[in-house]
N, C-alpha and C positions, 0 to 999 in steps of 0.2 A: 537402449537407454532412453530413446525419445518416444517410444510407444507406450511404455508402462505408465499407468496412472498411479501416482503416489498419494492420492486421497487428500490433496490440498494441505498437507502437513506444514506447508510454508505460510499458511494464512493464520493470522492471530485468532480468528473467530472459531477455528476448528479445535475441539477438545480432544486431547489424546489421553486415554486412560492408561492405567498401569500396564495392561497387556499390550496395547499399541506401542507404548514407549519401549517395552522390551523387544518388540519386533523390529524396531528401528536399529537395534544393535546388529541384527542379522543383515539389514540393508547396508549399514556402514562397513561391516566386514566384507561383504560382497563387492562393494564399490572399491575398497582398498585392494582386495585380491585382484580385481580386474585391472586396476591401475598398475599394480606391481608387475603383472604379466605383460601389459603393454610396454612398460619401461624395459623389461628384459628383452623385448622384441625391438627396442630402439624407437618406439613410437611415443616419444615424450609429449607431443602436442595432443595426441589422443588421450593419454593418461591425465594430463592437466584438465582436459575437457570433462573427463569422468569425475575427477575430484571436485571440479567446479559445480557439476550437476549435483553431487552429493551434498555439498554445503548449501546449494540453492534450494533443494527440495526438503532438506531437514535442517533449517537454521537453528542456531542456539536459542533463540527466543521461544521456540516451541519444543525443540528436542534438545535438552541440555547436553553440552559436550561431555563425553566420558572418556575412558581409557582408550577406546578404539579410534578416537580422533587423533591420537598420537601417531597411529599408523598412516593416517591420511597426511599429516604434517610431514612425516618422514618421506613419504612418496614425493611430495612437492619439492623437497630438498634433494631428490634423487638418491635417497638412501633407503630403499625398500627393506622392510623387515622380512627375514627368511626364517 
């Protein structure tokens, strides 16, 4: 989580074209799947750290929220989607 370079998606000066924006959907899905697994293992603090990282590297101002953000919101409320 801390070694991968996310390409500065959190900076307003970075342009994300259509292909890059579609790729962010995969990132969000993977973040939510990891958080769900951590929750199932009882590692709530780690799950919250993963979800915080997701929102930090792909903020709404550059990567508009979509359906997959609902999975992230559900994880935060400790109701993972199965």
